[in-house]
MARDO-556987 format. One record per residue (C-alpha): x, y, z; residue in three letters. Coordinates in steps of 0.05 Angstrom, whole numbers, plus 5000, padded with zeros to 4 digits. Each point is the difference from the previous one (the first is absolute). Layout:
<nodes>
XYZAla/...
</nodes>
This chain:
<nodes>
176327698552Unk/507350155020Unk/501250005075Unk/505350375040Unk/502049955073Unk/498850545052Unk/503050165067Unk/494149655033Unk/502449344970Unk/493549914961Unk/499449944925Unk/496950634972Unk/497550144929Unk/504950444962Unk/494650504983Unk/498650125073Unk/507050275008Unk/497450634968Unk/496050115064Unk/505049795055Unk/495050145056Unk/494849504976Unk/498349475052Unk/501349344964Unk/496249605051Unk/494050444991Unk/500649934924Unk/499949245006Unk/493850025045Unk/496450444950Unk/501849514944Unk/497049445042Unk/493850435013Unk/499150124925Unk/499549254988Unk/493650005040Unk/497150594961Unk/497649694934Unk/496750654978Unk/506750354999Unk/505549914947Unk/506749695016Unk/505250555015Unk/507549994990Unk/504650135059Unk/501850654966Unk/492850245003Unk/498849765072Unk/506350385021Unk/497150634969Unk/493649935041Unk/503949855063Unk/504550604992Unk/494150464988Unk/496849745064Unk/506250045045Unk/500449235005Unk/493249975034Unk/497349334978Unk/492650135012Unk/500250684966Unk/503849694941Unk/494849454992Unk/494450515001Unk/503650424947Unk/501149394955Unk/492749815007Unk/497650704981Unk/505150094944Unk/498749334966Unk/492450025011Unk/499650684967Unk/503349714939Unk/494849445000Unk/494050445012Unk/502350544953Unk/502249504947Unk/498350444940Unk/503750595030Unk/506549615011Unk/499649624933Unk/503250224935Unk/505950345033Unk/503450144934Unk/503650675004Unk/500050034924Unk/492549944994Unk/496350594972Unk/496150125064Unk/506150035045Unk/504050414950Unk/494250495000Unk/500050015076Unk/507450175000Unk/498850574952Unk/494750295046Unk/503149905069Unk/507250005024Unk/502749625060Unk/506850115032Unk/503649735061Unk/502650595042Unk/506949945032Unk/500349855074Unk/494949725047Unk/495350255054Unk/502349935072Unk/495849365004Unk/503949714942Unk/494750084946Unk/501850144928Unk/496450594967Unk/496749944932Unk/498250644964Unk/494550024947Unk/497050554957Unk/496250094935Unk/503850094935Unk/493850284966Unk/493350285023Unk/496149684943Unk/495149495027Unk/498449654934Unk/504549405014Unk/500350065076Unk/498949305026Unk/500749965075Unk/500549245005Unk/505549974948Unk/503850555035Unk/499449635066Unk/502549364966Unk/506050384972Unk/501650295068Unk/499549315033Unk/504749714948Unk/505150565012Unk/499749895076Unk/500649254992Unk/506250114957Unk/503150485051Unk/498849505057Unk/503249444959Unk/506150434984Unk/501150325068Unk/497149505049Unk/500850455060Unk/493850445002Unk/495549965061Unk/494650274955Unk/498350564952Unk/496550665008Unk/496650284938Unk/500550754990Unk/494950224948Unk/500850684968Unk/492950224985Unk/501950564953Unk/495849954937Unk/495049525032Unk/492750214991Unk/492949725002Unk/500949664933Unk/505249555032Unk/496149875063Unk/494049724962Unk/504649464972Unk/502849765066Unk/499249275018Unk/503749515044Unk/501749564940Unk/496849364977Unk/495150025057Unk/497650555046Unk/495149895056Unk/495350595007Unk/494150105045Unk/498949685068Unk/500549275018Unk/493849655025Unk/500549355039Unk/507349974980Unk/498850094925Unk/500950614955Unk/493850344972Unk/503650184935Unk/506749954965Unk/503850334943Unk/503949614949Unk/504750194943Unk/498049734932Unk/504449874940Unk/501150624957Unk/494750134947Unk/502350094927Unk/496750594965Unk/498450194929Unk/497650704981Unk/499150165074Unk/503950515041Unk/498349655066Unk/497149335019Unk/496749655058Unk/502950055070Unk/504949455017Unk/498750065075Unk/493449645011Unk/496150005065Unk/494949455016Unk/495549905060Unk/499649345035Unk/492749934977Unk/501850114927Unk/506249555003Unk/495949425027Unk/494650144949Unk/504949974942Unk/503249375029Unk/493149675006Unk/498150194929Unk/506449744969Unk/499849365041Unk/492749904980Unk/501550084926Unk/505849515006Unk/495649485034Unk/494450134951Unk/504549884941Unk/502949385032Unk/493049735009Unk/498350174927Unk/506149644976Unk/498149385039Unk/492950024975Unk/502650044929Unk/504549405010Unk/493949625026Unk/496450204936Unk/494750355041Unk/501950644963Unk/499749944924Unk/502550464946Unk/505050555012Unk/503150175067Unk/505450535010Unk/502950075070Unk/502550645034Unk/504749685051Unk/506150445010Unk/496850644974Unk/495550135061Unk/503550655020Unk/498050324934Unk/492549915009Unk/499950125075Unk/504450624996Unk/495850314945Unk/493549835034Unk/502550335064Unk/501050664963Unk/493449994962Unk/494450475019Unk/492549824997Unk/499250364933Unk/505949634967Unk/499149384956Unk/504349444973Unk/500449544941Unk/505049444989Unk/501649394958Unk/498649275014Unk/504249945063Unk/494350305039Unk/498149555059Unk/503750425052Unk/497250654973Unk/492949735002Unk/500949835074Unk/503050685015Unk/494350374966Unk/494849685045Unk/498449294978Unk/500649465053Unk/505149444996Unk/494249524990Unk/497250444944Unk/506749964964Unk/501049255009Unk/492849834982Unk/500750414937Unk/506249604982Unk/496249355010Unk/494050244960Unk/495150015058Unk/493950435014Unk/503550325060Unk/505350314955Unk/500450754990Unk/497349904928Unk/495949385018Unk/505449564970Unk/499250284930Unk/506250434999Unk/505349525025Unk/507250185014Unk/500850574951Unk/493350365007Unk/498750225071Unk/497050675019Unk/498450425061Unk/497950725014Unk/505350474969Unk/503549384973Unk/499149874925Unk/503349324996Unk/503549544982Unk/501050024924Unk/502249424957Unk/502950364939Unk/507350205009Unk/500550765009Unk/492750144982Unk/498550255070Unk/504750594993Unk/495950414949Unk/493949805040Unk/503350305061Unk/501350644962Unk/492650004982Unk/498049925074Unk/504650595016Unk/496550404945Unk/493249835030Unk/502550235068Unk/502550654971Unk/493550114961Unk/495649865061Unk/504450415047Unk/500849445051Unk/507250225014Unk/502049274999Unk/505949684963Unk/500449334966Unk/505749515011Unk/501149594936Unk/504749415012Unk/503749574949Unk/506249574999Unk/506850064967Unk/497549514948Unk/494350454980Unk/504550625000Unk/501549934926Unk/492749994978Unk/498450574953Unk/493450175033Unk/503850185064Unk/503950544965Unk/493650264969Unk/497150045070Unk/506150395024Unk/499150504945Unk/492550125010Unk/500750045076Unk/505650514996Unk/496550404945Unk/493750065042Unk/503650025067Unk/496149415026Unk/500649795073Unk/502949324982Unk/505749635035Unk/503149494953Unk/503449465040Unk/504849504969Unk/500849415048Unk/506749764977Unk/500649305028Unk/505949844954Unk/496649524952Unk/494750044945Unk/497549284999Unk/506849674988Unk/503950594972Unk/504250435047Unk/499150754995Unk/507050134972Unk/498749494944Unk/493350304980Unk/501050765009Unk/505450454972Unk/498950485058Unk/498749655066Unk/499450665038Unk/492549964994Unk/498850635041Unk/503150404943Unk/496249674943Unk/494450514997Unk/504950534975Unk/496450645017Unk/496249705059Unk/503650065067Unk/502349345030Unk/502549705065Unk/503449345017Unk/498249695067Unk/502249385038Unk/493849584990Unk/502049525055Unk/499450555053Unk/492750135017Unk/501750675033Unk/504050244940Unk/494249824954Unk/495150365045Unk/504150644999Unk/501149974925Unk/492549914989Unk/498450585046Unk/504950434961Unk/496949784934Unk/492950145024Unk/502050705023Unk/503250114932Unk/493749794963Unk/495350385046Unk/503750654990Unk/498250004926Unk/506949804974Unk/497349414962Unk/502449275001Unk/506149705032Unk/503449334990Unk/502449565058Unk/504449394991Unk/499849525059Unk/506049535000Unk/497149355026Unk/500349244989Unk/495249434991Unk/501649345033Unk/495349574959Unk/500249904925Unk/496350464953Unk/493849585010Unk/498649335032Unk/501949644936Unk/507050295005Unk/504749705052Unk/504250634996Unk/506749655001Unk/501849924926Unk/502250724991Unk/502750145070Unk/503349585054Unk/497149755065Unk/505950345034Unk/497950674972Unk/493049925029Unk/502749765067Unk/504750595004Unk/494450504990Unk/495849655053Unk/505850045049Unk/502250714987Unk/494150404972Unk/493549675020Unk/495050565014Unk/496549655057Unk/506449795036Unk/502950694990Unk/494150355032Unk/499949485056Unk/507350165016Unk/498550755000Unk/494149915047Unk/504149595049Unk/506450424997Unk/495950645011Unk/496449665058Unk/493250154969Unk/497549315019Unk/502449345030Unk/501249344965Unk/493949735037Unk/495550554970Unk/502349844930Unk/499149255011Unk/492950135024Unk/498550404937Unk/502949444957Unk/496049475036Unk/493450374990Unk/501550104926Unk/501749274989Unk/493549805034Unk/495950494958Unk/503149764935Unk/499049275019Unk/492750135014Unk/499150394935Unk/503449444961Unk/495049485027Unk/494250454981Unk/502950124930Unk/500249254989Unk/493149855027Unk/495950614980Unk/494649904948Unk/500650204927Unk/495150484968Unk/494249724959Unk/500449974925Unk/494950554989Unk/504450475042Unk/505749944951Unk/497150554956Unk/497750445057Unk/503050695012Unk/503650044934Unk/497150704990Unk/500550495058Unk/494450434972Unk/496249564950Unk/494450504984Unk/496549654941Unk/505149444994Unk/496249415027Unk/503749444964Unk/507149754991Unk/502849704936Unk/501249255005Unk/505149564966Unk/494049674967Unk/497250464945Unk/493050285014Unk/499849685068Unk/500850625043Unk/500649965075Unk/496150435049Unk/504150535035Unk/499150045075Unk/502150545048Unk/501549695067Unk/505450455029Unk/502050735004Unk/506050234960Unk/505850345035Unk/504150574972Unk/494250294960Unk/
</nodes>
């Protein structure tokens, strides 16, 4: 940096000459103080001079201001990210609200910023984006002028009405409610924008979550991750045989949807079903023992990885896409019986081109069935990327006449809100709706696929570092002061212990007897007392040992 001499005889940065009253000694002491503050970014002399000038060369006040200013940009990371003035969101904000610097200053030396609405239409009114635009304007003015003690915002409320007030938020994170023991009871976050198809309005992008729910979602996602890690290890040990498809990376999809479901709602999915089975009421031990073929499994070890069931959960299905028309059938049954429940039918981007799925769309829309079709787009169908296998990768538009909505599938809160919106849509008699959750799987398609021949390890690592659903929620919880690091570590420790115990049971539990293999094939056998055998004329006796669910 170029230096210039001053009347004091000390070398002074050239930029500081713009503020001749800045105390250079104080500036150097603040630079030294910053070295001992690893949580704060390094600041240029130019920036420190700005802070000093705004605080009348008061070192302590300047340090406090720097701490608050930089910490806000850390805690409100989403709000201060993507500061591209040419982005659609900020261009929209500029078309809705105007900002202008008024001439002159107050007697205290503050600059005056005037703002007012350009339009009274609330359709695209996004308070966080407007705040971001205003902050960018003020940062620019400070950089250009460098001599403001501060700014006063004068807001012209003409044209403002209740429709605007309902959309107000403090940005990426808003603390609402009272703090208890130093922690917030709830917080509000801003989700990524939803993309809509055949819908005039979509889910709310401002999402409120209580501390209790936030910790519940975190626990559920962390449990599924540990469960799948244990399953992967058991498969590598050859304790699990046959197929095994892991859900690691996609936890926010299942947990977010489950959080929105009502008691009368049901779900059916494909073969990546371990996490869903757990969420629908089966214990971790019940899932792992099913994977290892033990009697303690949720289907007594006879279903395995792809065929797990629970109340209101219809599996676990091994045929690609076959569960989707079944889901439409479950929705038809709900409509016929008047249960007022909806069925969530999940499938992947690989199954999205199956003809039976389009047939299900048609029948569901024709009969206005309460069915939510969910395409979990994890980017790859076995080893084929979505853009190599589908001519239209906007899967939420693929049902044509059926309304659709794209949601960030790595954000559990966004998925929850989208599912709530979809359930309300179905329950109001409007028929089916299609959700696309943009997500990612860390593992290969199945355990036989290393998952690195069609994508790079760097790609996987980048998603883990920037989009991981568990890490993202953890950061939200901590930044909103909903819980402490110690609380989260305690949750993680209990989950690890539970999974470790369940793993030991799954490896040591007994297997069912041979004569139980043909038991419970028929839920209501009536006069069917025998089961066909692979040996002609050697029929096996049918036994009824359990009680069927979902009948």
